mmCIF file of the N, C-alpha and C atoms, coordinates in Angstrom:
data_MODEL
# 
_entry.id   MODEL 
# 
loop_
_atom_site.group_PDB 
_atom_site.id 
_atom_site.type_symbol 
_atom_site.label_atom_id 
_atom_site.label_alt_id 
_atom_site.label_comp_id 
_atom_site.label_asym_id 
_atom_site.label_entity_id 
_atom_site.label_seq_id 
_atom_site.pdbx_PDB_ins_code 
_atom_site.Cartn_x 
_atom_site.Cartn_y 
_atom_site.Cartn_z 
_atom_site.occupancy 
_atom_site.B_iso_or_equiv 
_atom_site.pdbx_formal_charge 
_atom_site.auth_seq_id 
_atom_site.auth_comp_id 
_atom_site.auth_asym_id 
_atom_site.auth_atom_id 
_atom_site.pdbx_PDB_model_num 
ATOM 1   N N  . UNK A 1 1  ? 0.824  -1.188  0.000   1.00 0.00 ? 1  UNK A N  1 
ATOM 2   C CA . UNK A 1 1  ? 0.000  0.000   0.000   1.00 0.00 ? 1  UNK A CA 1 
ATOM 3   C C  . UNK A 1 1  ? 0.870  1.256   0.000   1.00 0.00 ? 1  UNK A C  1 
ATOM 4   N N  . UNK A 1 2  ? 1.989  1.201   0.692   1.00 0.00 ? 2  UNK A N  1 
ATOM 5   C CA . UNK A 1 2  ? 2.865  2.379   0.748   1.00 0.00 ? 2  UNK A CA 1 
ATOM 6   C C  . UNK A 1 2  ? 3.330  2.785   -0.650  1.00 0.00 ? 2  UNK A C  1 
ATOM 7   N N  . UNK A 1 3  ? 3.570  1.809   -1.485  1.00 0.00 ? 3  UNK A N  1 
ATOM 8   C CA . UNK A 1 3  ? 4.012  2.074   -2.850  1.00 0.00 ? 3  UNK A CA 1 
ATOM 9   C C  . UNK A 1 3  ? 2.970  2.897   -3.599  1.00 0.00 ? 3  UNK A C  1 
ATOM 10  N N  . UNK A 1 4  ? 1.703  2.638   -3.339  1.00 0.00 ? 4  UNK A N  1 
ATOM 11  C CA . UNK A 1 4  ? 0.632  3.396   -3.984  1.00 0.00 ? 4  UNK A CA 1 
ATOM 12  C C  . UNK A 1 4  ? 0.704  4.879   -3.685  1.00 0.00 ? 4  UNK A C  1 
ATOM 13  N N  . UNK A 1 5  ? 1.039  5.227   -2.443  1.00 0.00 ? 5  UNK A N  1 
ATOM 14  C CA . UNK A 1 5  ? 1.134  6.645   -2.085  1.00 0.00 ? 5  UNK A CA 1 
ATOM 15  C C  . UNK A 1 5  ? 2.281  7.315   -2.828  1.00 0.00 ? 5  UNK A C  1 
ATOM 16  N N  . UNK A 1 6  ? 3.344  6.574   -3.083  1.00 0.00 ? 6  UNK A N  1 
ATOM 17  C CA . UNK A 1 6  ? 4.532  7.172   -3.698  1.00 0.00 ? 6  UNK A CA 1 
ATOM 18  C C  . UNK A 1 6  ? 4.524  7.154   -5.216  1.00 0.00 ? 6  UNK A C  1 
ATOM 19  N N  . UNK A 1 7  ? 4.053  6.066   -5.815  1.00 0.00 ? 7  UNK A N  1 
ATOM 20  C CA . UNK A 1 7  ? 4.242  5.892   -7.253  1.00 0.00 ? 7  UNK A CA 1 
ATOM 21  C C  . UNK A 1 7  ? 2.988  5.631   -8.074  1.00 0.00 ? 7  UNK A C  1 
ATOM 22  N N  . UNK A 1 8  ? 1.833  5.511   -7.456  1.00 0.00 ? 8  UNK A N  1 
ATOM 23  C CA . UNK A 1 8  ? 0.629  5.181   -8.208  1.00 0.00 ? 8  UNK A CA 1 
ATOM 24  C C  . UNK A 1 8  ? -0.374 6.325   -8.269  1.00 0.00 ? 8  UNK A C  1 
ATOM 25  N N  . UNK A 1 9  ? 0.039  7.522   -7.894  1.00 0.00 ? 9  UNK A N  1 
ATOM 26  C CA . UNK A 1 9  ? -0.831 8.679   -7.999  1.00 0.00 ? 9  UNK A CA 1 
ATOM 27  C C  . UNK A 1 9  ? -1.804 8.865   -6.847  1.00 0.00 ? 9  UNK A C  1 
ATOM 28  N N  . UNK A 1 10 ? -1.587 8.175   -5.740  1.00 0.00 ? 10 UNK A N  1 
ATOM 29  C CA . UNK A 1 10 ? -2.483 8.334   -4.594  1.00 0.00 ? 10 UNK A CA 1 
ATOM 30  C C  . UNK A 1 10 ? -2.179 9.595   -3.811  1.00 0.00 ? 10 UNK A C  1 
ATOM 31  N N  . UNK A 1 11 ? -0.986 10.174  -3.971  1.00 0.00 ? 11 UNK A N  1 
ATOM 32  C CA . UNK A 1 11 ? -0.591 11.360  -3.198  1.00 0.00 ? 11 UNK A CA 1 
ATOM 33  C C  . UNK A 1 11 ? -1.277 12.583  -3.796  1.00 0.00 ? 11 UNK A C  1 
ATOM 34  N N  . UNK A 1 12 ? -2.472 12.849  -3.282  1.00 0.00 ? 12 UNK A N  1 
ATOM 35  C CA . UNK A 1 12 ? -3.279 13.989  -3.725  1.00 0.00 ? 12 UNK A CA 1 
ATOM 36  C C  . UNK A 1 12 ? -3.804 14.704  -2.490  1.00 0.00 ? 12 UNK A C  1 
ATOM 37  N N  . UNK A 1 13 ? -3.982 16.009  -2.581  1.00 0.00 ? 13 UNK A N  1 
ATOM 38  C CA . UNK A 1 13 ? -4.444 16.771  -1.417  1.00 0.00 ? 13 UNK A CA 1 
ATOM 39  C C  . UNK A 1 13 ? -5.714 16.218  -0.777  1.00 0.00 ? 13 UNK A C  1 
ATOM 40  N N  . UNK A 1 14 ? -6.647 15.749  -1.584  1.00 0.00 ? 14 UNK A N  1 
ATOM 41  C CA . UNK A 1 14 ? -7.916 15.242  -1.034  1.00 0.00 ? 14 UNK A CA 1 
ATOM 42  C C  . UNK A 1 14 ? -7.755 13.908  -0.299  1.00 0.00 ? 14 UNK A C  1 
ATOM 43  N N  . UNK A 1 15 ? -6.613 13.254  -0.457  1.00 0.00 ? 15 UNK A N  1 
ATOM 44  C CA . UNK A 1 15 ? -6.350 11.985  0.231   1.00 0.00 ? 15 UNK A CA 1 
ATOM 45  C C  . UNK A 1 15 ? -5.344 12.125  1.370   1.00 0.00 ? 15 UNK A C  1 
ATOM 46  N N  . UNK A 1 16 ? -4.924 13.345  1.684   1.00 0.00 ? 16 UNK A N  1 
ATOM 47  C CA . UNK A 1 16 ? -3.899 13.546  2.706   1.00 0.00 ? 16 UNK A CA 1 
ATOM 48  C C  . UNK A 1 16 ? -4.315 12.986  4.068   1.00 0.00 ? 16 UNK A C  1 
ATOM 49  N N  . UNK A 1 17 ? -5.583 13.138  4.434   1.00 0.00 ? 17 UNK A N  1 
ATOM 50  C CA . UNK A 1 17 ? -6.042 12.594  5.722   1.00 0.00 ? 17 UNK A CA 1 
ATOM 51  C C  . UNK A 1 17 ? -5.884 11.075  5.765   1.00 0.00 ? 17 UNK A C  1 
ATOM 52  N N  . UNK A 1 18 ? -6.174 10.416  4.638   1.00 0.00 ? 18 UNK A N  1 
ATOM 53  C CA . UNK A 1 18 ? -6.018 8.961   4.590   1.00 0.00 ? 18 UNK A CA 1 
ATOM 54  C C  . UNK A 1 18 ? -4.549 8.569   4.661   1.00 0.00 ? 18 UNK A C  1 
ATOM 55  N N  . UNK A 1 19 ? -3.674 9.327   4.001   1.00 0.00 ? 19 UNK A N  1 
ATOM 56  C CA . UNK A 1 19 ? -2.248 9.021   4.071   1.00 0.00 ? 19 UNK A CA 1 
ATOM 57  C C  . UNK A 1 19 ? -1.735 9.212   5.494   1.00 0.00 ? 19 UNK A C  1 
ATOM 58  N N  . UNK A 1 20 ? -2.167 10.269  6.159   1.00 0.00 ? 20 UNK A N  1 
ATOM 59  C CA . UNK A 1 20 ? -1.756 10.496  7.544   1.00 0.00 ? 20 UNK A CA 1 
ATOM 60  C C  . UNK A 1 20 ? -2.223 9.360   8.451   1.00 0.00 ? 20 UNK A C  1 
ATOM 61  N N  . UNK A 1 21 ? -3.458 8.896   8.251   1.00 0.00 ? 21 UNK A N  1 
ATOM 62  C CA . UNK A 1 21 ? -3.995 7.781   9.053   1.00 0.00 ? 21 UNK A CA 1 
ATOM 63  C C  . UNK A 1 21 ? -3.219 6.493   8.765   1.00 0.00 ? 21 UNK A C  1 
ATOM 64  N N  . UNK A 1 22 ? -2.916 6.250   7.495   1.00 0.00 ? 22 UNK A N  1 
ATOM 65  C CA . UNK A 1 22 ? -2.115 5.084   7.108   1.00 0.00 ? 22 UNK A CA 1 
ATOM 66  C C  . UNK A 1 22 ? -0.762 5.139   7.815   1.00 0.00 ? 22 UNK A C  1 
ATOM 67  N N  . UNK A 1 23 ? -0.105 6.300   7.764   1.00 0.00 ? 23 UNK A N  1 
ATOM 68  C CA . UNK A 1 23 ? 1.198  6.467   8.393   1.00 0.00 ? 23 UNK A CA 1 
ATOM 69  C C  . UNK A 1 23 ? 1.125  6.193   9.892   1.00 0.00 ? 23 UNK A C  1 
ATOM 70  N N  . UNK A 1 24 ? 0.155  6.784   10.572  1.00 0.00 ? 24 UNK A N  1 
ATOM 71  C CA . UNK A 1 24 ? 0.017  6.574   12.018  1.00 0.00 ? 24 UNK A CA 1 
ATOM 72  C C  . UNK A 1 24 ? -0.194 5.106   12.343  1.00 0.00 ? 24 UNK A C  1 
ATOM 73  N N  . UNK A 1 25 ? -1.096 4.450   11.590  1.00 0.00 ? 25 UNK A N  1 
ATOM 74  C CA . UNK A 1 25 ? -1.431 3.068   11.913  1.00 0.00 ? 25 UNK A CA 1 
ATOM 75  C C  . UNK A 1 25 ? -0.296 2.099   11.591  1.00 0.00 ? 25 UNK A C  1 
ATOM 76  N N  . UNK A 1 26 ? 0.200  2.118   10.354  1.00 0.00 ? 26 UNK A N  1 
ATOM 77  C CA . UNK A 1 26 ? 1.173  1.107   9.930   1.00 0.00 ? 26 UNK A CA 1 
ATOM 78  C C  . UNK A 1 26 ? 2.602  1.387   10.388  1.00 0.00 ? 26 UNK A C  1 
ATOM 79  N N  . UNK A 1 27 ? 2.973  2.650   10.546  1.00 0.00 ? 27 UNK A N  1 
ATOM 80  C CA . UNK A 1 27 ? 4.346  2.961   10.937  1.00 0.00 ? 27 UNK A CA 1 
ATOM 81  C C  . UNK A 1 27 ? 4.515  3.219   12.430  1.00 0.00 ? 27 UNK A C  1 
ATOM 82  N N  . UNK A 1 28 ? 3.421  3.371   13.143  1.00 0.00 ? 28 UNK A N  1 
ATOM 83  C CA . UNK A 1 28 ? 3.529  3.674   14.572  1.00 0.00 ? 28 UNK A CA 1 
ATOM 84  C C  . UNK A 1 28 ? 2.674  2.723   15.419  1.00 0.00 ? 28 UNK A C  1 
ATOM 85  N N  . UNK A 1 29 ? 1.355  2.836   15.322  1.00 0.00 ? 29 UNK A N  1 
ATOM 86  C CA . UNK A 1 29 ? 0.448  2.065   16.183  1.00 0.00 ? 29 UNK A CA 1 
ATOM 87  C C  . UNK A 1 29 ? 0.660  0.560   16.054  1.00 0.00 ? 29 UNK A C  1 
ATOM 88  N N  . UNK A 1 30 ? 0.565  0.031   14.846  1.00 0.00 ? 30 UNK A N  1 
ATOM 89  C CA . UNK A 1 30 ? 0.686  -1.411  14.649  1.00 0.00 ? 30 UNK A CA 1 
ATOM 90  C C  . UNK A 1 30 ? 2.082  -1.904  15.023  1.00 0.00 ? 30 UNK A C  1 
ATOM 91  N N  . UNK A 1 31 ? 3.106  -1.120  14.706  1.00 0.00 ? 31 UNK A N  1 
ATOM 92  C CA . UNK A 1 31 ? 4.478  -1.488  15.088  1.00 0.00 ? 31 UNK A CA 1 
ATOM 93  C C  . UNK A 1 31 ? 4.582  -1.611  16.610  1.00 0.00 ? 31 UNK A C  1 
ATOM 94  N N  . UNK A 1 32 ? 4.024  -0.633  17.325  1.00 0.00 ? 32 UNK A N  1 
ATOM 95  C CA . UNK A 1 32 ? 4.066  -0.654  18.794  1.00 0.00 ? 32 UNK A CA 1 
ATOM 96  C C  . UNK A 1 32 ? 3.306  -1.854  19.356  1.00 0.00 ? 32 UNK A C  1 
ATOM 97  N N  . UNK A 1 33 ? 2.134  -2.147  18.810  1.00 0.00 ? 33 UNK A N  1 
ATOM 98  C CA . UNK A 1 33 ? 1.342  -3.293  19.268  1.00 0.00 ? 33 UNK A CA 1 
ATOM 99  C C  . UNK A 1 33 ? 2.104  -4.591  19.059  1.00 0.00 ? 33 UNK A C  1 
ATOM 100 N N  . UNK A 1 34 ? 2.638  -4.763  17.861  1.00 0.00 ? 34 UNK A N  1 
ATOM 101 C CA . UNK A 1 34 ? 3.346  -6.012  17.547  1.00 0.00 ? 34 UNK A CA 1 
ATOM 102 C C  . UNK A 1 34 ? 4.583  -6.183  18.423  1.00 0.00 ? 34 UNK A C  1 
ATOM 103 N N  . UNK A 1 35 ? 5.317  -5.107  18.635  1.00 0.00 ? 35 UNK A N  1 
ATOM 104 C CA . UNK A 1 35 ? 6.502  -5.174  19.480  1.00 0.00 ? 35 UNK A CA 1 
ATOM 105 C C  . UNK A 1 35 ? 6.133  -5.520  20.924  1.00 0.00 ? 35 UNK A C  1 
ATOM 106 N N  . UNK A 1 36 ? 5.044  -4.949  21.401  1.00 0.00 ? 36 UNK A N  1 
ATOM 107 C CA . UNK A 1 36 ? 4.602  -5.235  22.774  1.00 0.00 ? 36 UNK A CA 1 
ATOM 108 C C  . UNK A 1 36 ? 4.155  -6.688  22.924  1.00 0.00 ? 36 UNK A C  1 
ATOM 109 N N  . UNK A 1 37 ? 3.461  -7.216  21.920  1.00 0.00 ? 37 UNK A N  1 
ATOM 110 C CA . UNK A 1 37 ? 2.928  -8.571  21.984  1.00 0.00 ? 37 UNK A CA 1 
ATOM 111 C C  . UNK A 1 37 ? 3.961  -9.639  21.659  1.00 0.00 ? 37 UNK A C  1 
ATOM 112 N N  . UNK A 1 38 ? 4.906  -9.312  20.789  1.00 0.00 ? 38 UNK A N  1 
ATOM 113 C CA . UNK A 1 38 ? 5.886  -10.304 20.346  1.00 0.00 ? 38 UNK A CA 1 
ATOM 114 C C  . UNK A 1 38 ? 7.232  -9.628  20.085  1.00 0.00 ? 38 UNK A C  1 
ATOM 115 N N  . UNK A 1 39 ? 7.949  -9.294  21.138  1.00 0.00 ? 39 UNK A N  1 
ATOM 116 C CA . UNK A 1 39 ? 9.207  -8.564  20.975  1.00 0.00 ? 39 UNK A CA 1 
ATOM 117 C C  . UNK A 1 39 ? 10.322 -9.370  20.297  1.00 0.00 ? 39 UNK A C  1 
ATOM 118 N N  . UNK A 1 40 ? 10.136 -10.674 20.142  1.00 0.00 ? 40 UNK A N  1 
ATOM 119 C CA . UNK A 1 40 ? 11.168 -11.510 19.525  1.00 0.00 ? 40 UNK A CA 1 
ATOM 120 C C  . UNK A 1 40 ? 11.138 -11.496 18.001  1.00 0.00 ? 40 UNK A C  1 
ATOM 121 N N  . UNK A 1 41 ? 10.091 -10.915 17.421  1.00 0.00 ? 41 UNK A N  1 
ATOM 122 C CA . UNK A 1 41 ? 9.990  -10.867 15.961  1.00 0.00 ? 41 UNK A CA 1 
ATOM 123 C C  . UNK A 1 41 ? 9.931  -9.424  15.492  1.00 0.00 ? 41 UNK A C  1 
ATOM 124 N N  . UNK A 1 42 ? 10.532 -9.170  14.352  1.00 0.00 ? 42 UNK A N  1 
ATOM 125 C CA . UNK A 1 42 ? 10.536 -7.811  13.822  1.00 0.00 ? 42 UNK A CA 1 
ATOM 126 C C  . UNK A 1 42 ? 9.219  -7.517  13.103  1.00 0.00 ? 42 UNK A C  1 
ATOM 127 N N  . UNK A 1 43 ? 8.922  -6.260  12.997  1.00 0.00 ? 43 UNK A N  1 
ATOM 128 C CA . UNK A 1 43 ? 7.706  -5.788  12.317  1.00 0.00 ? 43 UNK A CA 1 
ATOM 129 C C  . UNK A 1 43 ? 8.119  -5.100  11.032  1.00 0.00 ? 43 UNK A C  1 
ATOM 130 N N  . UNK A 1 44 ? 7.366  -5.337  9.970   1.00 0.00 ? 44 UNK A N  1 
ATOM 131 C CA . UNK A 1 44 ? 7.623  -4.675  8.689   1.00 0.00 ? 44 UNK A CA 1 
ATOM 132 C C  . UNK A 1 44 ? 6.319  -4.029  8.236   1.00 0.00 ? 44 UNK A C  1 
ATOM 133 N N  . UNK A 1 45 ? 6.308  -2.711  7.961   1.00 0.00 ? 45 UNK A N  1 
ATOM 134 C CA . UNK A 1 45 ? 5.072  -1.972  7.749   1.00 0.00 ? 45 UNK A CA 1 
ATOM 135 C C  . UNK A 1 45 ? 4.334  -2.256  6.450   1.00 0.00 ? 45 UNK A C  1 
ATOM 136 N N  . UNK A 1 46 ? 5.029  -2.677  5.420   1.00 0.00 ? 46 UNK A N  1 
ATOM 137 C CA . UNK A 1 46 ? 4.392  -2.855  4.119   1.00 0.00 ? 46 UNK A CA 1 
ATOM 138 C C  . UNK A 1 46 ? 5.359  -3.640  3.245   1.00 0.00 ? 46 UNK A C  1 
ATOM 139 N N  . UNK A 1 47 ? 4.885  -4.129  2.152   1.00 0.00 ? 47 UNK A N  1 
ATOM 140 C CA . UNK A 1 47 ? 5.772  -4.771  1.199   1.00 0.00 ? 47 UNK A CA 1 
ATOM 141 C C  . UNK A 1 47 ? 5.319  -4.393  -0.210  1.00 0.00 ? 47 UNK A C  1 
ATOM 142 N N  . UNK A 1 48 ? 6.161  -3.705  -0.926  1.00 0.00 ? 48 UNK A N  1 
ATOM 143 C CA . UNK A 1 48 ? 7.512  -3.330  -0.579  1.00 0.00 ? 48 UNK A CA 1 
ATOM 144 C C  . UNK A 1 48 ? 7.542  -2.139  0.383   1.00 0.00 ? 48 UNK A C  1 
ATOM 145 N N  . UNK A 1 49 ? 8.672  -1.978  1.035   1.00 0.00 ? 49 UNK A N  1 
ATOM 146 C CA . UNK A 1 49 ? 8.877  -0.842  1.939   1.00 0.00 ? 49 UNK A CA 1 
ATOM 147 C C  . UNK A 1 49 ? 10.368 -0.647  2.177   1.00 0.00 ? 49 UNK A C  1 
ATOM 148 N N  . UNK A 1 50 ? 10.755 0.610   2.311   1.00 0.00 ? 50 UNK A N  1 
ATOM 149 C CA . UNK A 1 50 ? 12.133 0.925   2.684   1.00 0.00 ? 50 UNK A CA 1 
ATOM 150 C C  . UNK A 1 50 ? 12.254 1.055   4.194   1.00 0.00 ? 50 UNK A C  1 
ATOM 151 N N  . UNK A 1 51 ? 11.126 0.954   4.896   1.00 0.00 ? 51 UNK A N  1 
ATOM 152 C CA . UNK A 1 51 ? 11.012 1.170   6.341   1.00 0.00 ? 51 UNK A CA 1 
ATOM 153 C C  . UNK A 1 51 ? 11.301 2.623   6.713   1.00 0.00 ? 51 UNK A C  1 
ATOM 154 N N  . UNK A 1 52 ? 11.315 3.491   5.735   1.00 0.00 ? 52 UNK A N  1 
ATOM 155 C CA . UNK A 1 52 ? 11.348 4.938   5.920   1.00 0.00 ? 52 UNK A CA 1 
ATOM 156 C C  . UNK A 1 52 ? 10.073 5.428   5.239   1.00 0.00 ? 52 UNK A C  1 
ATOM 157 N N  . UNK A 1 53 ? 9.070  5.834   6.006   1.00 0.00 ? 53 UNK A N  1 
ATOM 158 C CA . UNK A 1 53 ? 7.754  6.117   5.443   1.00 0.00 ? 53 UNK A CA 1 
ATOM 159 C C  . UNK A 1 53 ? 7.759  6.984   4.181   1.00 0.00 ? 53 UNK A C  1 
ATOM 160 N N  . UNK A 1 54 ? 7.187  6.412   3.131   1.00 0.00 ? 54 UNK A N  1 
ATOM 161 C CA . UNK A 1 54 ? 6.943  7.102   1.865   1.00 0.00 ? 54 UNK A CA 1 
ATOM 162 C C  . UNK A 1 54 ? 8.213  7.555   1.146   1.00 0.00 ? 54 UNK A C  1 
ATOM 163 N N  . UNK A 1 55 ? 9.326  6.869   1.379   1.00 0.00 ? 55 UNK A N  1 
ATOM 164 C CA . UNK A 1 55 ? 10.563 7.160   0.658   1.00 0.00 ? 55 UNK A CA 1 
ATOM 165 C C  . UNK A 1 55 ? 11.049 5.896   -0.039  1.00 0.00 ? 55 UNK A C  1 
ATOM 166 N N  . UNK A 1 56 ? 10.990 5.884   -1.349  1.00 0.00 ? 56 UNK A N  1 
ATOM 167 C CA . UNK A 1 56 ? 11.475 4.757   -2.167  1.00 0.00 ? 56 UNK A CA 1 
ATOM 168 C C  . UNK A 1 56 ? 11.020 3.401   -1.647  1.00 0.00 ? 56 UNK A C  1 
ATOM 169 N N  . UNK A 1 57 ? 9.705  3.170   -1.560  1.00 0.00 ? 57 UNK A N  1 
ATOM 170 C CA . UNK A 1 57 ? 9.239  1.912   -0.981  1.00 0.00 ? 57 UNK A CA 1 
ATOM 171 C C  . UNK A 1 57 ? 9.665  0.661   -1.752  1.00 0.00 ? 57 UNK A C  1 
ATOM 172 N N  . UNK A 1 58 ? 9.971  0.806   -3.039  1.00 0.00 ? 58 UNK A N  1 
ATOM 173 C CA . UNK A 1 58 ? 10.447 -0.358  -3.783  1.00 0.00 ? 58 UNK A CA 1 
ATOM 174 C C  . UNK A 1 58 ? 11.862 -0.110  -4.306  1.00 0.00 ? 58 UNK A C  1 
ATOM 175 N N  . UNK A 1 59 ? 12.598 0.730   -3.592  1.00 0.00 ? 59 UNK A N  1 
ATOM 176 C CA . UNK A 1 59 ? 13.971 1.033   -3.993  1.00 0.00 ? 59 UNK A CA 1 
ATOM 177 C C  . UNK A 1 59 ? 14.900 -0.141  -3.752  1.00 0.00 ? 59 UNK A C  1 
ATOM 178 N N  . UNK A 1 60 ? 16.075 -0.051  -4.307  1.00 0.00 ? 60 UNK A N  1 
ATOM 179 C CA . UNK A 1 60 ? 17.047 -1.140  -4.219  1.00 0.00 ? 60 UNK A CA 1 
ATOM 180 C C  . UNK A 1 60 ? 18.111 -0.918  -3.146  1.00 0.00 ? 60 UNK A C  1 
ATOM 181 N N  . UNK A 1 61 ? 18.034 0.210   -2.404  1.00 0.00 ? 61 UNK A N  1 
ATOM 182 C CA . UNK A 1 61 ? 19.082 0.530   -1.433  1.00 0.00 ? 61 UNK A CA 1 
ATOM 183 C C  . UNK A 1 61 ? 18.798 0.012   -0.035  1.00 0.00 ? 61 UNK A C  1 
ATOM 184 N N  . UNK A 1 62 ? 17.545 -0.088  0.371   1.00 0.00 ? 62 UNK A N  1 
ATOM 185 C CA . UNK A 1 62 ? 17.216 -0.602  1.705   1.00 0.00 ? 62 UNK A CA 1 
ATOM 186 C C  . UNK A 1 62 ? 15.806 -1.158  1.681   1.00 0.00 ? 62 UNK A C  1 
ATOM 187 N N  . UNK A 1 63 ? 15.512 -2.038  2.605   1.00 0.00 ? 63 UNK A N  1 
ATOM 188 C CA . UNK A 1 63 ? 14.175 -2.621  2.691   1.00 0.00 ? 63 UNK A CA 1 
ATOM 189 C C  . UNK A 1 63 ? 13.988 -3.780  1.740   1.00 0.00 ? 63 UNK A C  1 
ATOM 190 N N  . UNK A 1 64 ? 12.742 -3.974  1.332   1.00 0.00 ? 64 UNK A N  1 
ATOM 191 C CA . UNK A 1 64 ? 12.452 -5.018  0.351   1.00 0.00 ? 64 UNK A CA 1 
ATOM 192 C C  . UNK A 1 64 ? 11.855 -4.365  -0.880  1.00 0.00 ? 64 UNK A C  1 
ATOM 193 N N  . UNK A 1 65 ? 11.995 -5.015  -2.008  1.00 0.00 ? 65 UNK A N  1 
ATOM 194 C CA . UNK A 1 65 ? 11.539 -4.461  -3.284  1.00 0.00 ? 65 UNK A CA 1 
ATOM 195 C C  . UNK A 1 65 ? 10.776 -5.526  -4.053  1.00 0.00 ? 65 UNK A C  1 
ATOM 196 N N  . UNK A 1 66 ? 9.953  -5.081  -4.974  1.00 0.00 ? 66 UNK A N  1 
ATOM 197 C CA . UNK A 1 66 ? 9.232  -5.980  -5.874  1.00 0.00 ? 66 UNK A CA 1 
ATOM 198 C C  . UNK A 1 66 ? 9.725  -5.701  -7.288  1.00 0.00 ? 66 UNK A C  1 
ATOM 199 N N  . UNK A 1 67 ? 10.286 -6.687  -7.908  1.00 0.00 ? 67 UNK A N  1 
ATOM 200 C CA . UNK A 1 67 ? 10.784 -6.555  -9.275  1.00 0.00 ? 67 UNK A CA 1 
ATOM 201 C C  . UNK A 1 67 ? 9.727  -7.124  -10.220 1.00 0.00 ? 67 UNK A C  1 
ATOM 202 N N  . UNK A 1 68 ? 8.845  -6.254  -10.685 1.00 0.00 ? 68 UNK A N  1 
ATOM 203 C CA . UNK A 1 68 ? 7.698  -6.692  -11.478 1.00 0.00 ? 68 UNK A CA 1 
ATOM 204 C C  . UNK A 1 68 ? 8.050  -7.035  -12.918 1.00 0.00 ? 68 UNK A C  1 
ATOM 205 N N  . UNK A 1 69 ? 9.212  -6.629  -13.412 1.00 0.00 ? 69 UNK A N  1 
ATOM 206 C CA . UNK A 1 69 ? 9.565  -6.956  -14.789 1.00 0.00 ? 69 UNK A CA 1 
ATOM 207 C C  . UNK A 1 69 ? 9.582  -8.459  -15.034 1.00 0.00 ? 69 UNK A C  1 
ATOM 208 N N  . UNK A 1 70 ? 9.797  -9.236  -13.984 1.00 0.00 ? 70 UNK A N  1 
ATOM 209 C CA . UNK A 1 70 ? 9.828  -10.691 -14.126 1.00 0.00 ? 70 UNK A CA 1 
ATOM 210 C C  . UNK A 1 70 ? 8.483  -11.208 -14.627 1.00 0.00 ? 70 UNK A C  1 
ATOM 211 N N  . UNK A 1 71 ? 7.391  -10.704 -14.087 1.00 0.00 ? 71 UNK A N  1 
ATOM 212 C CA . UNK A 1 71 ? 6.078  -11.229 -14.487 1.00 0.00 ? 71 UNK A CA 1 
ATOM 213 C C  . UNK A 1 71 ? 5.404  -10.405 -15.571 1.00 0.00 ? 71 UNK A C  1 
ATOM 214 N N  . UNK A 1 72 ? 5.844  -9.171  -15.805 1.00 0.00 ? 72 UNK A N  1 
ATOM 215 C CA . UNK A 1 72 ? 5.202  -8.364  -16.844 1.00 0.00 ? 72 UNK A CA 1 
ATOM 216 C C  . UNK A 1 72 ? 5.846  -8.560  -18.199 1.00 0.00 ? 72 UNK A C  1 
ATOM 217 N N  . UNK A 1 73 ? 7.008  -9.199  -18.223 1.00 0.00 ? 73 UNK A N  1 
ATOM 218 C CA . UNK A 1 73 ? 7.671  -9.453  -19.493 1.00 0.00 ? 73 UNK A CA 1 
ATOM 219 C C  . UNK A 1 73 ? 8.551  -8.319  -19.959 1.00 0.00 ? 73 UNK A C  1 
ATOM 220 N N  . UNK A 1 74 ? 8.645  -7.256  -19.169 1.00 0.00 ? 74 UNK A N  1 
ATOM 221 C CA . UNK A 1 74 ? 9.474  -6.113  -19.588 1.00 0.00 ? 74 UNK A CA 1 
ATOM 222 C C  . UNK A 1 74 ? 10.926 -6.505  -19.757 1.00 0.00 ? 74 UNK A C  1 
ATOM 223 N N  . UNK A 1 75 ? 11.377 -7.478  -18.990 1.00 0.00 ? 75 UNK A N  1 
ATOM 224 C CA . UNK A 1 75 ? 12.773 -7.887  -19.080 1.00 0.00 ? 75 UNK A CA 1 
ATOM 225 C C  . UNK A 1 75 ? 13.045 -8.623  -20.394 1.00 0.00 ? 75 UNK A C  1 
ATOM 226 N N  . UNK A 1 76 ? 12.026 -9.205  -21.007 1.00 0.00 ? 76 UNK A N  1 
ATOM 227 C CA . UNK A 1 76 ? 12.216 -9.951  -22.257 1.00 0.00 ? 76 UNK A CA 1 
ATOM 228 C C  . UNK A 1 76 ? 12.694 -9.037  -23.381 1.00 0.00 ? 76 UNK A C  1 
ATOM 229 N N  . UNK A 1 77 ? 12.311 -7.769  -23.337 1.00 0.00 ? 77 UNK A N  1 
ATOM 230 C CA . UNK A 1 77 ? 12.709 -6.860  -24.405 1.00 0.00 ? 77 UNK A CA 1 
ATOM 231 C C  . UNK A 1 77 ? 14.217 -6.633  -24.431 1.00 0.00 ? 77 UNK A C  1 
ATOM 232 N N  . UNK A 1 78 ? 14.901 -6.974  -23.345 1.00 0.00 ? 78 UNK A N  1 
ATOM 233 C CA . UNK A 1 78 ? 16.348 -6.791  -23.289 1.00 0.00 ? 78 UNK A CA 1 
ATOM 234 C C  . UNK A 1 78 ? 17.099 -8.060  -23.670 1.00 0.00 ? 78 UNK A C  1 
ATOM 235 N N  . UNK A 1 79 ? 16.394 -9.139  -23.903 1.00 0.00 ? 79 UNK A N  1 
ATOM 236 C CA . UNK A 1 79 ? 17.061 -10.386 -24.282 1.00 0.00 ? 79 UNK A CA 1 
ATOM 237 C C  . UNK A 1 79 ? 17.386 -10.391 -25.762 1.00 0.00 ? 79 UNK A C  1 
ATOM 238 N N  . UNK A 1 80 ? 18.471 -11.059 -26.135 1.00 0.00 ? 80 UNK A N  1 
ATOM 239 C CA . UNK A 1 80 ? 18.842 -11.111 -27.571 1.00 0.00 ? 80 UNK A CA 1 
ATOM 240 C C  . UNK A 1 80 ? 17.857 -11.927 -28.379 1.00 0.00 ? 80 UNK A C  1 
# 
């Protein structure tokens, strides 16, 4: 879902309240609940996510990424 806010056109003024609620819930509230209930396991807010809210959620430098070219066939255009 985080990827939608960054790259799918969801970041619009009329949706700012929803983005703020998403941020509070997934990056703060749910993380705190999960840590309190199960401190032995890590929490991850979204997939893909850089774990830095709304910054390069599918980037290659940190976090996890989704490489969609594998299933969309975009990579085939680069094959000989």
